[in-house]
N, C-alpha and C positions, 0 to 999 in steps of 0.2 A: 696695630699690626693687622695686615690683611689676613682673613681666615684661611684663604687659599687662593690659587690662581686658576681661573677658568680659561681653558684654551679656546682660542678662536681658530679660524682656518689657518693651517700651518704654512701654506705657501700661496703666493699670488699666482695668477694664471700664467701659464707658460706661453711663449710666442708673442707676447705683447711688447709694445714700445715701453722702455723703462727710462725714467729720469736718472741721470748719473750725477747730478750735482748735490745729492744729499745721501746720507747713510740711513737706511730704514731702521726703525727701532726693533731690533731683534734680540736685544739683551745678550750680545755675543761677547764672550770673554776668551781671550787668547793670552796665555802666559807660559813662561818657561819654568819647568820644574824637573830637576835631575836630568838636564839636557834633553828633555822631551817637551814638545809644544802641546799644551793641553787646551782644548776648546770646549766651552760649555755654552749651551744656548737655553735661555729661559724665555718662553713665550706665554702670553696669556694676559687676562684682564684681572686686576686685583679685586677680590670679593671681600667687602667689609661687612660688618654688622649693619643692619638697616633698622632704624628706630621709627616706629609708628608715632607720628607727632599729632595727628588729628584725623578723625573720621567724620565725613560729612555725608550722611546717608549710608546706604549699603550697596556698593558696586565695586568689588575688588579689582575689576578690570580697568577702572579709571584711576590713574596714579599721577600725583604731583610729587616729583622727587627732587630734593635738594642734594646735588652732588655732581660729579663729573660724568661726562658721557661714558667713559670707560668703565667706571664703577657701576653705573646704572645698567649698562649692557651685561656686565658680569652677573648682576643680580637677576636680570630677566632670563639670561641663558641658564643659570643655575636652577631657576624655578620652572624652566621649560616653557617660557612665555615667548611667542614669536609674533612679530608685528607685520602688518600687511602693507603699510605705507609709511615712509619716513620723509619728512620735510625738515631740513636743517638750514638755518641762517647763521653760520658760524662767523667769527671775526674774519674780516676781509684782508688781513695783513696790510692795512692801510696806513699804519703809523699814527693813528688818531686815538685820543683818549675820549671815552664816552662818559658823560656825567648825567646825573639825575638832578633836576631842579627841585630843591627842597623848599617848601613854602611854610612859613611860620603862620600857624592858625590864629584866629582871633580869640582873645581872652574872654571866656564866657562869664567871668566874675565882674567884668567892667561894663556897665550899662552903655557907656559912650561907644564902646567898641561895637555893640550890637546895632546902635543907631547908625554908626558909620558904615557898617556892613550893609544895612538896608539901602544905602545910597549906591550900592553896586559899583565900587571902585574898579577902575581898569586893572587888568591882570598885572600890568607893568608897575602899578603902584604898590602891589603887595610885597611885603618883605620876604626876600628869598635869597638862597645861596645854592651853590652847586656842590654835589658830592660825587666823586669819581666812582663809576660803577665797574668799569674794566678798562684796561689799556690794550688796544689792538696794536701792540708794538712788537714786531717779530722780525728776525732776519729770515730769509727764504728757507734756509736749510732747516732751522728749528721749526718753522711753521709747517713745512711739508712733512717733516718727520711726525709732528703732532697730528696732522690731518691723516696721514697714512694709518697711524695707530687707531684713530677714532673711526675711520672708514672701515677698517678691518673688523673692529668691534661691532659696528652697526650691521655689517654684512652677516655676522655670525648669529644675529637674532632676527633676520628677515625670513619670512615664510617663502615657500616656493613661488608663490604668485606675487610677491612683494615688489614694490617700486621704490625708488629713492630719488628725491629732488634736492639738489645742493645749490643753495642761493649764494652767489658771489658777485664780485664786480671786476673791473678791468685790472685791478692790482695783481690778482693771483689766479684768476679763473683758468687761464691757458695752461698753467702748470698742473692745476688740480684735474683738468680734463685728461691729461696724459696719465695721471695717477689713478683716476677712476677707470680708464681703459685697462690699466694693469690689474686692478682689483676685481672689477666686474666683467671685463671683457669687452672689446670693441663691438662685438656683435650684439651686445645688450644695451648699447647706447641708443637712445630714442630721439632726443631733441636737445639743442641748446636754445632755451626760450629767452627771448629778449623782452624784459619788462620795461616798457617805456613809460616814463611819468613826466608830469609837467613840473615846471620850476621857474625861477626868475630868469629873464632873458639877459644874458651877459654878452658883451662884445669882447671876444678873446683875441689877443694879438697873435697867438700861435695856436693852431689847431682848432677843433670844434668843441663845443660845450658837451661835457659828458652827462648824458641824461638817460642812461639805462643800466639795469643790472642784468646779469646772465644767470639763468637757472639750468643746471645740468640735470637731465632726466635719464635715469638708467633703470632697467629691470633686473631683478635678481637672476633670472635666466630666461632664455628665449622661449622656452616651452610653456612656462606658466604665467606669462605676462597678463596682468589684469588691466584692461583699459576700456573706458566707456566714452565713446565719441558722442558729442552733443553739439547743439547749435546755439548760437547767441542770437537772441531776438534783436531785430532792428528797432531802434527807439522811435523812428519816424520815417516818413517818406523821404525826407531830405537826406537822412543817413543812408538809406538804401541807394539813392541816386549817387551819393558821394562815393560809397564803397564799390558799387557795381559799375559806375560810370555808364549808366543807361538812361536813355531819354524816356520820360513818361508820356504816353500817348493816350488819346481818348477815342473810344469807338463810337459808332452811331447811337448806341444806347446810353452814351454818357458815362460809360464805365472805363476806369483807368487801366491801362495795360502796358507791358514792356515787351520788347523783342529779345528773346533769349537765344543763345547759341545752342543748337541741338546737335552739332557735329556735322561733318561732311559739307561744311559751308552753308548749312541751312539755318534759317531763323524761324522760331515759332513764337506765337503770341501767348503771353501769360498774364493773367489778371494780377494787378498789383497787390490787392488785398491777400491773395493766395501766396504770392511771393514773399510778402512781409511775414506771414505766419511761419514759413519754413525756416526763416533765419539764415545765418551764415555759419559755415563750418569754422571752428576755432583754428587759427594757424599758430605759428610759433613766435609771433610778435604781438604782445599784449599791451594795449594802451589802457592803462588803469591809473586813476588818481592814487596818490600816496595814502590818503585817508578819506573816507566818506564823512565829511563834516556834518551833513544833514542827518546822518545816523548816530552822531555823537560817539564815534568810535574811540576817540583819543583817551588814553589812560596815562598820559604824561610819561611815556617811556620813549627814550631817545631813538631807539632802533625799531620802533613799532612798524609792522607791516599791515597793509589793509586787509580787511576780511574778504573782499572780493577776490584778491589774489589767491588766498588759501581755499576759498570756496571752489574756485575753478580747478585747482590741483586735487582737492579731496574728492570732488565729484568725478573727475576723470579717472582716478586710479584707486578707487575703493568703493565698496558698497555698504549699505546699512549693516550694522553689527560688526564690521571689521575694526581692527585696531590700528589707530594712527598715532605715530610717535614723533616728537620733536625734542632732540637732545641738546639744543641751544635755545630753549623755549622763549626767552626774552619776555615780551609783554603777554604771552599766553594766547596769542591769536589762533595758533593751530589747534590747541585744545578747545578753545571756545567755539570755533567754527565746526570742528569735528562733532562736538556735543550737539550743536544745533542741527546738524545733518544726520543725527542718529548713529554716529560712530562712537566707539570707545576710544579713549585717548590716554597718552602718556606725555606729560610735560616734565622736562628735566632741565635744570639749570644750576650752575654753581652759586649764583648770586641770590642772596636772601630777598633783595628787592624784586627780582623776577618771580620768586615763589610767592611772595605776598601779593604782587599785582595779579598774577594768574589765579591765585586762590580766591581773591575778592571778586575778580571778574567772573569766575565760574560759579561762585556762590550766587551772584546777582542773576545768573542765567539758570539758577535752580539745578545745577549739575550735582551729581553725587560722586564722591571720590575719596581716596585716602591720601593723606600727606605724609610722605616718608622722608627721612634724612639719612644720608650715608655717614656713618661714624668713622671718618677717616682722619679725625684729629685736626683738621685745618679749617673748621667752619666757625671759628670764634668771631671773626669779623664778617661784615656783610658780603664780601667777595674776596677772592685771592689777591687782587691788586691792593686793597686796603690793608690786608694782612702783611703783604710784602713791604708796603710803605711804612708800616708801623714797627716791623721787626727791628730795624736799626735802633729805634729808641727803647725797645724792650730789652735788648741785649746790653747789659751794663758794660760801658767802656768801649763799645764798638764805634769806630770812626772810619771815615773815608780814607783811602790810601791810594793816591794817584799813581804811585810807583808800581802797584801790583797789577797783574793781568786781570781782565774782566771776569775771569773764572772765580776770583775771590771777591766777596762782598765788601770787605774792608779788613780792619785789623784791631786787635786789642793789645795794649802795651802794659807789661808789668816789669818790675825791677829784676825778677829772676830770669825770665825768658826773653825779655825785650819785645820786639814786634812779633805778634802771633797772627798770621793771616787767618781769616775766618771764611769758611765755605758754608753757604746756605742753599738748601734745595729750592728750586724755583717752583712756587706753588701754581704757576700757570702751565707748568710742563710736568705732567704726571710721571714721565719716565725718570725724573730726578728724585721723586719722593721716596723711593725704596733704595736704601743703602744696601746693596748686595755686592757680591764679588766683582761683577762687571763694572759697577760704578766706582768701587774702591780701587780697582785696577786702573781706571781712567785717572783718578786723582793721583795715584802713585806714579804712573808712567808719563802723564801729560802735564800735570800742574806742579808737582814738587820740583822737578828739575829746573824750572824757570824762576824759582824764588831767589831772592838775594842770598849770597853766600853765608851771611851771619844769621840766617833764620834757624832757630832751634826747635820751634814747635808750631804746629798748625792746629786749628780747632775745626772739626767737621761736625756740623749739625745734621740731624736726620729726622724725618717724620716717621718712617717705617724702617725696620732693619730685619733682615732675614733671620740672623742668629748672631747676637753680639759677640759671644765667645768665638764663634767661627770666623767672624770678620776680624776680630783682634788677632787671632792666630794667623789669618791670611796676611795681615799687615806685617807681622813678625817675619813671615816667610818671604814676602815679596819686596818689602821696603829695605833692600840691602844696598841700594845705590846711593842713598843719602844718610845723614845722621839726624834727620829731622824727625822729631817725635810727633805722632798723630794722636790727638785726644778726641774721643767721640762724645758728643752731647746730644741728648734728646730734646728736640725743639718743642715738643708738646708740653714739656715742663715749663718752658718759658711762657707759652701761650696760656696755660692753665692758671698761672699766677696772676694774671691781669684781668680776670673776669670780674667786672663791676656791674651790678644790677642797678637799674634806676630806682629811685626812692619815691614812694607815694604815700599820701595820707588820705583817708576816706572815712565816710560814715555810712554804715549799713542800717537801714530801718525797714520795718514792715509798714506797708502803706495800704490805704483803702480810699479809692476815689469813686464814689457812687457804687456801682456793682462790681467794679474792678478791685480785686484784692491781690497784692503781690509784694515784691521787695524792690527797694531802690538803693542804689549805691551813689552817693554824692562825693565827687572828688574835691578834696580841700586843697591839695598841693601836689605837684609832681616835679621832680628834679632829676634830670639826666646829665650826669657829668660829661659824657661824651658829646652830647648835643651842645652843651654850654661851652665846652672847649673848642668845638668846631666853630661856633658863632664868634667866640673871642678871636680865633684865628682869622676868620673872614673880616671881622671889624678892624683888626690890626692891619691887614693887607689893604683894606679899603681906605683906611686913614692915611697910610703911606702914599697910596696912589693919588689921593685927593690933595695932599700937601705938595706932591710933585707937580700936579696940574694947577695948583693955586685955587682949588674949589672947596666949597664947604662940604663936610662929610656928615651924612645922616646914618648913624650906626643902627644895627639891629638890637633892639632892647627887649629883654624878657622880664615879665612882671615877677613879683615875689612869689606868687602862687605857681608860676611856670606852666599853667594849663595849656598855654598856646603852643607848647611843644608836644602835645598829644595828637596823634593822627587817628588812632583806632583803639577801641577797647571792647572786651568780650567777657561774658559771664558763663561759667560752667556750673550747672546744678547737678551734675552726675557724680563727681568724686572730689574729695579733698586731697588726694594724693598728688603732690606737686610734680611727680615724674610720669604720671599716667598720660595716655593720649588725650588731647584736648577735645572737649565736646562743647561746641558753641550753642548755648540756649538763647542767648540774646547778644547782639553786637551793634555798636555804633561806630560809624566811620565819619570823620569830619573832612569834607573836601576843602580845597584851597581857599574857597570863598567863605568858609565857615558853615556851610549848609550840612545838614545831617543826612547820611545814608543809613537808614534804619533796617537792619536785617537784610541788606542787599537792595532795598528799595529807596530811590531818591526822594527827598522831601524838600520843601522850601522853608524848613524850620532851622533856626540856629541852635547850636549846642548849648545846653544850660548846665553843663558839668555833671550831668547825671546819666545813669543807665538803669533800666528797669527790666524785671522779668517776673514770670508768674510764680516760679518756685524759689525757694531759698537758695541762693548761690553759695557754693563752697570755695570757688576760686575765681580770680579775675586776672585777665591778661591785658596788658597795655603795650601798645606799639608807639614808640616816639616817631617824630617826623623824619628821622633818618633811617628808620626801619628796624631798630633794636626792639625786641619783645621781652618783657619780664612778666613772670607769673607770680601772683600774690595769693596767699591763703587768707580767706576772709574770716 
């Protein structure tokens, strides 16, 4: 249950163009009671308890938050924390599912695997499968409602001098532009930046190839806008000539010069070396590669953006010491670049893979920060999509029901009540998580009347509820048009019953190697039920596809020890309390080729199933290749 609701700005700006094809999330309730129409409005951001999961150094201004944008903004506003620059790269309403490539590591217990690794197999030969990270599947009305609420929340924690950049593409950017005019004001719109990137050349039969994204740039208000204009250096004389379309001449002294326009139809001579130093003013069309491969930027994150893109934005709209936030943080590029440029940062994302990727990336850059988690009761799985996909199998007896409206997730059948339609809150839409009177009124007025005549009971699951007794009383008073009974169930109880930790066996010994004296943990075995079930599912699907195509199938096989399903492990020498914030005194990450990243530093060593530290460790944390983490007391 949310602790309270933190208000954001009560109204959007007046006199702006307004989209009429969706209803904004205002938590409006209208119902008739004793011949009077009653209206109640609940506005605000749900504030939940925030748990400190890990501290890396000491800088409370730098935060990595696992949770939704709305909940993170509620926390920041409640703490009086205001940000100076926001960049967000939210879902594009593209209808696409985004997946993470999961690589099975090499078994450190098998010598042949090490020898094979030394031959540096192609990436394509590595055993891998995909795991869905999130689904960008929305209808326009739901998407715009969701964006409206998030933009209002972000505006509420922007400082007077703050700017916001919203990164979208052709699917939805034109709608969001009108929405942002409404929220921030047309006069505070600065640019729609076109990020043009390279790609495969395709011959399209209809239309032109889509090769750019659009970034909408607004200021919090016109008075306090912070902007640093800067120049981009020319990389060569050839680039100068191409961009400026000027001919290079040579004077009598052999020095190169160009003729520049000085106005009034006059041309002046400028030496080329001086012109090159000045550079060119940045305009609103940015030609940048998706990733700088030479800088080894890739962190295997499907929606990763290039550092050069964020560097340009952060330099333009913030100064050193300012606070930069990204509430759909993804690969952690915003936080990483902000840290390199001397800014403080907030990285927020609902997916655990994003939090882990950003955390490891920032650690490698020697950043200091706190890792927090919003305790909203829905973070059991790695992301909301996985939880929604899993719910149907977790709720006993739940089955698909084609005859029901899409409002209902399915039905449960028993001998006493027959078919009972089941409502589940959409974990991708925060406005449905709280079961309050407005939401209950919608179920009663819109959903119940369309059910089959023989329906006797429906089941309504909730994540949060304002007051159960109050809601049950409201049902008695308002559900007088049907004879259908409404049963309320807490969805968190279903989720809590399926927590399964990974199993590990290890040996802890005190070691001395020359002058070095310390402690070593050697992993003997590791078994993750979730990973094994995922691999079994992938193998079954692959086998069926191979049979259909008449090809041989090479399944993913895991050894008896199971160590190849470990991605990362860490030792804590500070406390044995399993619930205490994590303190990483030593950590090992195994990349997809089997090489070790030791305490954030890349090596050319293969993992030998051990991890060492100077002090005696009290706890060990292991992350499997799918992203689940389990803490063990040593």
